[in-house]
GUVO-603713 format. One record per residue (C-alpha): residue number from 1; residue in three letters; x, y, z. Coordinates in steps of 0.25 Angstrom, whole numbers, plus 5000, padded with zeros to 4 digits. Layout:
pos = NUM code = ALA east = X north = Y up = Z;
...
END
This chain:
pos = 1 code = UNK east = 5500 north = 4825 up = 5061;
pos = 2 code = UNK east = 5490 north = 4827 up = 5072;
pos = 3 code = UNK east = 5492 north = 4816 up = 5083;
pos = 4 code = UNK east = 5483 north = 4804 up = 5084;
pos = 5 code = UNK east = 5485 north = 4804 up = 5100;
pos = 6 code = UNK east = 5476 north = 4806 up = 5111;
pos = 7 code = UNK east = 5479 north = 4807 up = 5127;
pos = 8 code = UNK east = 5481 north = 4792 up = 5130;
pos = 9 code = UNK east = 5479 north = 4788 up = 5144;
pos = 10 code = UNK east = 5491 north = 4779 up = 5149;
pos = 11 code = UNK east = 5488 north = 4766 up = 5154;
pos = 12 code = UNK east = 5493 north = 4769 up = 5168;
pos = 13 code = UNK east = 5484 north = 4780 up = 5169;
pos = 14 code = UNK east = 5471 north = 4772 up = 5166;
pos = 15 code = UNK east = 5462 north = 4768 up = 5178;
pos = 16 code = UNK east = 5469 north = 4757 up = 5187;
pos = 17 code = UNK east = 5456 north = 4748 up = 5185;
pos = 18 code = UNK east = 5456 north = 4750 up = 5170;
pos = 19 code = UNK east = 5471 north = 4745 up = 5169;
pos = 20 code = UNK east = 5468 north = 4733 up = 5179;
pos = 21 code = UNK east = 5456 north = 4729 up = 5171;
pos = 22 code = UNK east = 5464 north = 4729 up = 5158;
pos = 23 code = UNK east = 5475 north = 4721 up = 5164;
pos = 24 code = UNK east = 5464 north = 4711 up = 5169;
pos = 25 code = UNK east = 5457 north = 4710 up = 5156;
pos = 26 code = UNK east = 5471 north = 4708 up = 5149;
pos = 27 code = UNK east = 5475 north = 4698 up = 5159;
pos = 28 code = UNK east = 5488 north = 4704 up = 5162;
pos = 29 code = UNK east = 5496 north = 4715 up = 5169;
pos = 30 code = UNK east = 5500 north = 4727 up = 5160;
pos = 31 code = UNK east = 5515 north = 4729 up = 5159;
pos = 32 code = UNK east = 5516 north = 4739 up = 5148;
pos = 33 code = UNK east = 5506 north = 4749 up = 5143;
pos = 34 code = UNK east = 5510 north = 4757 up = 5131;
pos = 35 code = UNK east = 5500 north = 4768 up = 5127;
pos = 36 code = UNK east = 5497 north = 4770 up = 5112;
pos = 37 code = UNK east = 5496 north = 4785 up = 5109;
pos = 38 code = UNK east = 5489 north = 4785 up = 5096;
pos = 39 code = UNK east = 5474 north = 4789 up = 5096;
pos = 40 code = UNK east = 5465 north = 4798 up = 5102;
pos = 41 code = UNK east = 5459 north = 4790 up = 5114;
pos = 42 code = UNK east = 5462 north = 4797 up = 5127;
pos = 43 code = UNK east = 5462 north = 4783 up = 5134;
pos = 44 code = UNK east = 5472 north = 4772 up = 5136;
pos = 45 code = UNK east = 5478 north = 4765 up = 5124;
pos = 46 code = UNK east = 5489 north = 4756 up = 5127;
pos = 47 code = UNK east = 5496 north = 4744 up = 5124;
pos = 48 code = UNK east = 5498 north = 4735 up = 5136;
pos = 49 code = UNK east = 5507 north = 4724 up = 5138;
pos = 50 code = UNK east = 5504 north = 4714 up = 5148;
pos = 51 code = UNK east = 5514 north = 4707 up = 5158;
pos = 52 code = UNK east = 5512 north = 4694 up = 5150;
pos = 53 code = UNK east = 5516 north = 4701 up = 5138;
pos = 54 code = UNK east = 5502 north = 4701 up = 5132;
pos = 55 code = UNK east = 5498 north = 4715 up = 5125;
pos = 56 code = UNK east = 5485 north = 4722 up = 5123;
pos = 57 code = UNK east = 5480 north = 4736 up = 5119;
pos = 58 code = UNK east = 5471 north = 4744 up = 5128;
pos = 59 code = UNK east = 5463 north = 4756 up = 5127;
pos = 60 code = UNK east = 5454 north = 4762 up = 5137;
pos = 61 code = UNK east = 5448 north = 4776 up = 5139;
pos = 62 code = UNK east = 5439 north = 4782 up = 5151;
pos = 63 code = UNK east = 5429 north = 4793 up = 5150;
pos = 64 code = UNK east = 5440 north = 4804 up = 5152;
pos = 65 code = UNK east = 5446 north = 4813 up = 5146;
pos = 66 code = UNK east = 5436 north = 4809 up = 5134;
pos = 67 code = UNK east = 5422 north = 4804 up = 5137;
pos = 68 code = UNK east = 5420 north = 4799 up = 5123;
pos = 69 code = UNK east = 5432 north = 4789 up = 5123;
pos = 70 code = UNK east = 5426 north = 4778 up = 5131;
pos = 71 code = UNK east = 5415 north = 4777 up = 5120;
pos = 72 code = UNK east = 5425 north = 4776 up = 5109;
pos = 73 code = UNK east = 5432 north = 4764 up = 5116;
pos = 74 code = UNK east = 5418 north = 4757 up = 5119;
pos = 75 code = UNK east = 5415 north = 4758 up = 5104;
pos = 76 code = UNK east = 5429 north = 4752 up = 5101;
pos = 77 code = UNK east = 5426 north = 4741 up = 5110;
pos = 78 code = UNK east = 5413 north = 4738 up = 5103;
pos = 79 code = UNK east = 5421 north = 4739 up = 5089;
pos = 80 code = UNK east = 5432 north = 4731 up = 5093;
pos = 81 code = UNK east = 5424 north = 4720 up = 5098;
pos = 82 code = UNK east = 5417 north = 4719 up = 5085;
pos = 83 code = UNK east = 5429 north = 4719 up = 5076;
pos = 84 code = UNK east = 5433 north = 4706 up = 5070;
pos = 85 code = UNK east = 5447 north = 4700 up = 5071;
pos = 86 code = UNK east = 5449 north = 4703 up = 5056;
pos = 87 code = UNK east = 5447 north = 4718 up = 5059;
pos = 88 code = UNK east = 5461 north = 4726 up = 5059;
pos = 89 code = UNK east = 5459 north = 4729 up = 5074;
pos = 90 code = UNK east = 5466 north = 4725 up = 5087;
pos = 91 code = UNK east = 5457 north = 4714 up = 5094;
pos = 92 code = UNK east = 5449 north = 4719 up = 5106;
pos = 93 code = UNK east = 5452 north = 4711 up = 5119;
pos = 94 code = UNK east = 5442 north = 4717 up = 5128;
pos = 95 code = UNK east = 5436 north = 4730 up = 5132;
pos = 96 code = UNK east = 5431 north = 4736 up = 5145;
pos = 97 code = UNK east = 5422 north = 4747 up = 5149;
pos = 98 code = UNK east = 5422 north = 4751 up = 5164;
pos = 99 code = UNK east = 5421 north = 4764 up = 5172;
pos = 100 code = UNK east = 5420 north = 4773 up = 5160;
pos = 101 code = UNK east = 5433 north = 4767 up = 5154;
pos = 102 code = UNK east = 5433 north = 4758 up = 5141;
pos = 103 code = UNK east = 5445 north = 4749 up = 5138;
pos = 104 code = UNK east = 5448 north = 4741 up = 5126;
pos = 105 code = UNK east = 5460 north = 4731 up = 5124;
pos = 106 code = UNK east = 5464 north = 4726 up = 5111;
pos = 107 code = UNK east = 5475 north = 4716 up = 5106;
pos = 108 code = UNK east = 5488 north = 4724 up = 5105;
pos = 109 code = UNK east = 5492 north = 4726 up = 5091;
pos = 110 code = UNK east = 5507 north = 4728 up = 5090;
pos = 111 code = UNK east = 5507 north = 4738 up = 5078;
pos = 112 code = UNK east = 5511 north = 4753 up = 5076;
pos = 113 code = UNK east = 5503 north = 4764 up = 5071;
pos = 114 code = UNK east = 5505 north = 4769 up = 5056;
pos = 115 code = UNK east = 5518 north = 4777 up = 5055;
pos = 116 code = UNK east = 5515 north = 4792 up = 5053;
pos = 117 code = UNK east = 5516 north = 4798 up = 5043;
pos = 118 code = UNK east = 5509 north = 4786 up = 5036;
pos = 119 code = UNK east = 5518 north = 4777 up = 5029;
pos = 120 code = UNK east = 5513 north = 4771 up = 5015;
pos = 121 code = UNK east = 5515 north = 4757 up = 5020;
pos = 122 code = UNK east = 5507 north = 4758 up = 5033;
pos = 123 code = UNK east = 5495 north = 4766 up = 5026;
pos = 124 code = UNK east = 5495 north = 4755 up = 5016;
pos = 125 code = UNK east = 5493 north = 4745 up = 5027;
pos = 126 code = UNK east = 5482 north = 4753 up = 5034;
pos = 127 code = UNK east = 5475 north = 4756 up = 5020;
pos = 128 code = UNK east = 5474 north = 4741 up = 5018;
pos = 129 code = UNK east = 5468 north = 4739 up = 5032;
pos = 130 code = UNK east = 5456 north = 4749 up = 5030;
pos = 131 code = UNK east = 5443 north = 4742 up = 5028;
pos = 132 code = UNK east = 5446 north = 4728 up = 5030;
pos = 133 code = UNK east = 5434 north = 4722 up = 5036;
pos = 134 code = UNK east = 5421 north = 4722 up = 5029;
pos = 135 code = UNK east = 5410 north = 4720 up = 5034;
pos = 136 code = UNK east = 5412 north = 4727 up = 5047;
pos = 137 code = UNK east = 5409 north = 4717 up = 5059;
pos = 138 code = UNK east = 5396 north = 4718 up = 5066;
pos = 139 code = UNK east = 5395 north = 4728 up = 5077;
pos = 140 code = UNK east = 5402 north = 4738 up = 5069;
pos = 141 code = UNK east = 5393 north = 4751 up = 5067;
pos = 142 code = UNK east = 5391 north = 4758 up = 5054;
pos = 143 code = UNK east = 5399 north = 4770 up = 5051;
pos = 144 code = UNK east = 5387 north = 4779 up = 5050;
pos = 145 code = UNK east = 5384 north = 4774 up = 5065;
pos = 146 code = UNK east = 5398 north = 4776 up = 5070;
pos = 147 code = UNK east = 5401 north = 4789 up = 5064;
pos = 148 code = UNK east = 5388 north = 4796 up = 5062;
pos = 149 code = UNK east = 5390 north = 4806 up = 5072;
pos = 150 code = UNK east = 5404 north = 4808 up = 5069;
pos = 151 code = UNK east = 5406 north = 4811 up = 5054;
pos = 152 code = UNK east = 5397 north = 4824 up = 5055;
pos = 153 code = UNK east = 5409 north = 4834 up = 5055;
pos = 154 code = UNK east = 5404 north = 4843 up = 5044;
pos = 155 code = UNK east = 5390 north = 4844 up = 5049;
pos = 156 code = UNK east = 5394 north = 4847 up = 5062;
pos = 157 code = UNK east = 5403 north = 4858 up = 5058;
pos = 158 code = UNK east = 5392 north = 4864 up = 5048;
pos = 159 code = UNK east = 5382 north = 4863 up = 5060;
pos = 160 code = UNK east = 5392 north = 4871 up = 5069;
pos = 161 code = UNK east = 5395 north = 4881 up = 5058;
pos = 162 code = UNK east = 5381 north = 4884 up = 5056;
pos = 163 code = UNK east = 5377 north = 4886 up = 5071;
pos = 164 code = UNK east = 5390 north = 4894 up = 5072;
pos = 165 code = UNK east = 5398 north = 4886 up = 5082;
pos = 166 code = UNK east = 5410 north = 4883 up = 5071;
pos = 167 code = UNK east = 5415 north = 4894 up = 5062;
pos = 168 code = UNK east = 5423 north = 4883 up = 5054;
pos = 169 code = UNK east = 5436 north = 4890 up = 5058;
pos = 170 code = UNK east = 5447 north = 4882 up = 5054;
pos = 171 code = UNK east = 5439 north = 4873 up = 5045;
pos = 172 code = UNK east = 5445 north = 4871 up = 5030;
pos = 173 code = UNK east = 5439 north = 4881 up = 5021;
pos = 174 code = UNK east = 5435 north = 4871 up = 5012;
pos = 175 code = UNK east = 5427 north = 4863 up = 5023;
pos = 176 code = UNK east = 5420 north = 4876 up = 5028;
pos = 177 code = UNK east = 5416 north = 4880 up = 5014;
pos = 178 code = UNK east = 5409 north = 4866 up = 5012;
pos = 179 code = UNK east = 5404 north = 4863 up = 5026;
pos = 180 code = UNK east = 5391 north = 4862 up = 5022;
pos = 181 code = UNK east = 5393 north = 4853 up = 5010;
pos = 182 code = UNK east = 5403 north = 4844 up = 5019;
pos = 183 code = UNK east = 5392 north = 4842 up = 5029;
pos = 184 code = UNK east = 5382 north = 4838 up = 5019;
pos = 185 code = UNK east = 5392 north = 4828 up = 5013;
pos = 186 code = UNK east = 5397 north = 4822 up = 5027;
pos = 187 code = UNK east = 5382 north = 4819 up = 5030;
pos = 188 code = UNK east = 5382 north = 4809 up = 5019;
pos = 189 code = UNK east = 5394 north = 4801 up = 5025;
pos = 190 code = UNK east = 5386 north = 4789 up = 5033;
pos = 191 code = UNK east = 5381 north = 4782 up = 5019;
pos = 192 code = UNK east = 5394 north = 4785 up = 5012;
pos = 193 code = UNK east = 5403 north = 4778 up = 5022;
pos = 194 code = UNK east = 5394 north = 4766 up = 5025;
pos = 195 code = UNK east = 5399 north = 4752 up = 5023;
pos = 196 code = UNK east = 5401 north = 4739 up = 5030;
pos = 197 code = UNK east = 5417 north = 4740 up = 5033;
pos = 198 code = UNK east = 5423 north = 4740 up = 5046;
pos = 199 code = UNK east = 5429 north = 4754 up = 5048;
pos = 200 code = UNK east = 5438 north = 4757 up = 5058;
pos = 201 code = UNK east = 5434 north = 4773 up = 5058;
pos = 202 code = UNK east = 5446 north = 4779 up = 5063;
pos = 203 code = UNK east = 5458 north = 4773 up = 5055;
pos = 204 code = UNK east = 5471 north = 4782 up = 5057;
pos = 205 code = UNK east = 5485 north = 4779 up = 5061;
pos = 206 code = UNK east = 5483 north = 4779 up = 5076;
pos = 207 code = UNK east = 5472 north = 4769 up = 5074;
pos = 208 code = UNK east = 5481 north = 4760 up = 5066;
pos = 209 code = UNK east = 5491 north = 4749 up = 5070;
pos = 210 code = UNK east = 5501 north = 4742 up = 5060;
pos = 211 code = UNK east = 5507 north = 4728 up = 5063;
pos = 212 code = UNK east = 5516 north = 4721 up = 5053;
pos = 213 code = UNK east = 5503 north = 4712 up = 5049;
pos = 214 code = UNK east = 5491 north = 4722 up = 5052;
pos = 215 code = UNK east = 5485 north = 4736 up = 5052;
pos = 216 code = UNK east = 5477 north = 4737 up = 5065;
pos = 217 code = UNK east = 5466 north = 4747 up = 5067;
pos = 218 code = UNK east = 5464 north = 4752 up = 5082;
pos = 219 code = UNK east = 5453 north = 4761 up = 5089;
pos = 220 code = UNK east = 5440 north = 4756 up = 5083;
pos = 221 code = UNK east = 5429 north = 4764 up = 5089;
pos = 222 code = UNK east = 5424 north = 4770 up = 5076;
pos = 223 code = UNK east = 5423 north = 4757 up = 5068;
pos = 224 code = UNK east = 5411 north = 4756 up = 5060;
pos = 225 code = UNK east = 5407 north = 4749 up = 5047;
pos = 226 code = UNK east = 5407 north = 4758 up = 5034;
pos = 227 code = UNK east = 5413 north = 4760 up = 5020;
pos = 228 code = UNK east = 5426 north = 4752 up = 5018;
pos = 229 code = UNK east = 5434 north = 4765 up = 5014;
pos = 230 code = UNK east = 5430 north = 4774 up = 5026;
pos = 231 code = UNK east = 5441 north = 4770 up = 5035;
pos = 232 code = UNK east = 5450 north = 4773 up = 5023;
pos = 233 code = UNK east = 5444 north = 4787 up = 5022;
pos = 234 code = UNK east = 5445 north = 4790 up = 5037;
pos = 235 code = UNK east = 5459 north = 4785 up = 5038;
pos = 236 code = UNK east = 5465 north = 4793 up = 5026;
pos = 237 code = UNK east = 5465 north = 4807 up = 5032;
pos = 238 code = UNK east = 5472 north = 4804 up = 5044;
pos = 239 code = UNK east = 5482 north = 4796 up = 5035;
pos = 240 code = UNK east = 5485 north = 4808 up = 5027;
pos = 241 code = UNK east = 5486 north = 4817 up = 5039;
pos = 242 code = UNK east = 5496 north = 4808 up = 5045;
pos = 243 code = UNK east = 5505 north = 4808 up = 5033;
pos = 244 code = UNK east = 5499 north = 4799 up = 5024;
pos = 245 code = UNK east = 5494 north = 4800 up = 5010;
pos = 246 code = UNK east = 5482 north = 4809 up = 5005;
pos = 247 code = UNK east = 5469 north = 4802 up = 5007;
pos = 248 code = UNK east = 5462 north = 4803 up = 4993;
pos = 249 code = UNK east = 5473 north = 4795 up = 4986;
pos = 250 code = UNK east = 5475 north = 4785 up = 4997;
pos = 251 code = UNK east = 5459 north = 4783 up = 4998;
pos = 252 code = UNK east = 5458 north = 4782 up = 4983;
pos = 253 code = UNK east = 5469 north = 4771 up = 4981;
pos = 254 code = UNK east = 5462 north = 4762 up = 4992;
pos = 255 code = UNK east = 5454 north = 4750 up = 4987;
pos = 256 code = UNK east = 5443 north = 4755 up = 4996;
pos = 257 code = UNK east = 5442 north = 4768 up = 4988;
pos = 258 code = UNK east = 5437 north = 4761 up = 4976;
pos = 259 code = UNK east = 5425 north = 4756 up = 4983;
pos = 260 code = UNK east = 5421 north = 4769 up = 4989;
pos = 261 code = UNK east = 5411 north = 4780 up = 4984;
pos = 262 code = UNK east = 5418 north = 4793 up = 4982;
pos = 263 code = UNK east = 5407 north = 4801 up = 4987;
pos = 264 code = UNK east = 5406 north = 4791 up = 4999;
pos = 265 code = UNK east = 5420 north = 4794 up = 5003;
pos = 266 code = UNK east = 5419 north = 4809 up = 5001;
pos = 267 code = UNK east = 5407 north = 4809 up = 5010;
pos = 268 code = UNK east = 5414 north = 4801 up = 5021;
pos = 269 code = UNK east = 5427 north = 4809 up = 5020;
pos = 270 code = UNK east = 5418 north = 4822 up = 5022;
pos = 271 code = UNK east = 5412 north = 4816 up = 5035;
pos = 272 code = UNK east = 5426 north = 4812 up = 5040;
pos = 273 code = UNK east = 5433 north = 4826 up = 5036;
pos = 274 code = UNK east = 5421 north = 4832 up = 5043;
pos = 275 code = UNK east = 5423 north = 4824 up = 5056;
pos = 276 code = UNK east = 5437 north = 4826 up = 5057;
pos = 277 code = UNK east = 5437 north = 4841 up = 5054;
pos = 278 code = UNK east = 5425 north = 4843 up = 5062;
pos = 279 code = UNK east = 5430 north = 4835 up = 5074;
pos = 280 code = UNK east = 5443 north = 4843 up = 5073;
pos = 281 code = UNK east = 5436 north = 4856 up = 5077;
pos = 282 code = UNK east = 5431 north = 4851 up = 5090;
pos = 283 code = UNK east = 5439 north = 4852 up = 5103;
pos = 284 code = UNK east = 5448 north = 4840 up = 5106;
pos = 285 code = UNK east = 5440 north = 4828 up = 5114;
pos = 286 code = UNK east = 5445 north = 4827 up = 5128;
pos = 287 code = UNK east = 5458 north = 4818 up = 5128;
pos = 288 code = UNK east = 5459 north = 4819 up = 5113;
pos = 289 code = UNK east = 5467 north = 4832 up = 5111;
pos = 290 code = UNK east = 5474 north = 4828 up = 5097;
pos = 291 code = UNK east = 5461 north = 4822 up = 5090;
pos = 292 code = UNK east = 5456 north = 4835 up = 5084;
pos = 293 code = UNK east = 5469 north = 4838 up = 5077;
pos = 294 code = UNK east = 5470 north = 4824 up = 5072;
pos = 295 code = UNK east = 5455 north = 4826 up = 5066;
pos = 296 code = UNK east = 5459 north = 4839 up = 5060;
pos = 297 code = UNK east = 5471 north = 4833 up = 5053;
pos = 298 code = UNK east = 5463 north = 4822 up = 5047;
pos = 299 code = UNK east = 5452 north = 4831 up = 5044;
pos = 300 code = UNK east = 5460 north = 4841 up = 5035;
pos = 301 code = UNK east = 5465 north = 4828 up = 5027;
pos = 302 code = UNK east = 5450 north = 4823 up = 5026;
pos = 303 code = UNK east = 5445 north = 4837 up = 5022;
pos = 304 code = UNK east = 5455 north = 4839 up = 5011;
pos = 305 code = UNK east = 5452 north = 4825 up = 5006;
pos = 306 code = UNK east = 5438 north = 4828 up = 5006;
pos = 307 code = UNK east = 5440 north = 4840 up = 4998;
pos = 308 code = UNK east = 5447 north = 4832 up = 4988;
pos = 309 code = UNK east = 5436 north = 4823 up = 4986;
pos = 310 code = UNK east = 5425 north = 4833 up = 4986;
pos = 311 code = UNK east = 5432 north = 4843 up = 4976;
pos = 312 code = UNK east = 5424 north = 4854 up = 4983;
pos = 313 code = UNK east = 5431 north = 4867 up = 4981;
END
């Protein structure tokens, strides 16, 4: 299993002014800071205990080493502020944006990530949480707006091959043989995935916390409104990669699949597989050294699922 971990910044290594501002906003002195290793952000992700016993989860990132990370935190701050209390998410306490740093403070969720390899009972709980909020609350962008520039992997790969900048080495032979066909299929994903359900957009084990009574999704910068089955589709390749069941029977057995148009599912899966495999061919982003291997692992599962669904030889 490729690790879902980045290069976390320790609380003590965050700027002194930022630590002081966090303490001031939380209203107490930090006496314990436990870094949370899961996820790919190169910034701070820490559970804090204050002198009076209160707890909070804080994530913060600056412009180095990855200049795109503050923008992700800004997007999450906007999304988290728009989520209702009924959403399967931790409550946002506050956010700050100063000197190029963005920090968010959430209620501390006393939960654990799913055990890997996946256990059937924990997977069943997670699958029951998917697509619980329809319609999406105001302020949540539609999926076509949120992911239009993201789900273009096959088209970018076909263009790079055509202009001689990518020889397709290492690409699955089936995908290479059908590259133009995959690019054409991918292009139709926006209407296929359209809908009004709140989607997390990046569900996987390291973005989930299980408590005795709740399943909580964390890291919401990719949230959008789309078809109810989309989060399920995006989740299942990582589940299979991390020791869970194959995606097709799991998807088919879920109640959401009964309301999904099979052609729309295949089209959206093609776009997701293209993103994962196309991205895995790029150099690692600064501060995220394990991301490409994680994308490749998911991409291989998604491609096998896509090959099964298309029936292309």
